[in-house]
N, C-alpha and C positions, 0 to 999 in steps of 0.2 A: 598466408598466401591467398590470395583470392581465386573465388571460383570462375572455373572459365568453363564455355560449353565446347562440346567435339565439334559443333559446327564453327564456334569461333574460330578452334585450332586450324580448322580444315582450310577454312576461309582465307586464315594468315597464311599456311603452306601454298594455298592456290596461288595467291596474290604474289608471295615470297619470288616462286618460280615462274612467275608470268604465264599461268597456266588460266586462261580467258575463260569466261562463262559463269553460268551460276550452278552453284553446290545442289541444286535440288535436281538439274540434269541429270546427276548420277544417279537418281534414283532408277533411272531406266533399266540398271542392270539388274536391279531387285525385283522389277517386277516386270520383266519382258516376257514371261511365259503368259502371266494375265493381260497384256497389253496386244500381243499377235495371238495367242491359243497355241495349243501343243503341237497341232501339225505343222505350224509354221516355224515353230521355237525349236522344233526337231531339224531343220534344215538352214537356219539363220540365229545367229546370236549377236548381240552388239558387241564390238571389238573396242571401241576407242570413243573418246569424244575431243572434238579440237574446237576450241570456242563454242560456237551454236551450232554444230555440225555432229551428228553421231553419223558415225562409220560401223555398218552392219557387214561382219563376215556370211558369206551363203556358200552351201557346199554344192550346188549343183547350178548349172546354166539356166534352166529352166526354171526353177526356182528363183533365180536372179530377175529373170525377164518377168516374172510374176509381179514381184516385190515391188519392182519400180513401178508396175500399173496400181499399186496400192501404196506409194507413197504418200498420199494426201490423206488416207483413211489412217494411216499410222502415225502423221503428225498431228492428224487431229483426236485423236486417243491420246497421245502424249496430252494435249492441251488441257485435255478433261483431267486424265489420272494424274498427272502433276503439275504443269503450271502453263496456264496459255503464253505460248512465246518463247519457252523456256530453250527449244532446239528450234533452230530456223530451218534445216532441210536434212534430211537420212541419205546416205550415201552408201549403196550398195555394192560389194566388190567381191569376187570369186574366191574362195579360198584356195589357197596354193596348194596344189597337190606333192607339195615336197614334205610336207608336214605330217 
């Protein structure tokens, strides 16, 4: 039996299910607190990646507005901390109150 890396397995699964994007983008879930800081992380969390778009769930309308202004800074940090161009946009949305 040949040795297969976890990265290789995940890449095959992503390809099989036609999930676009770079596997490195998923590191954003691990480093979110370091990326945005504890204060922001207390109000916003990455929810999913769709292609080259990161969707971030925010718990308050004021934070939602503030984060929209910080989008370019967040993308710049992602470029530095993960890989340049791994994500093309961050889309923020308000968390549903039904949860």
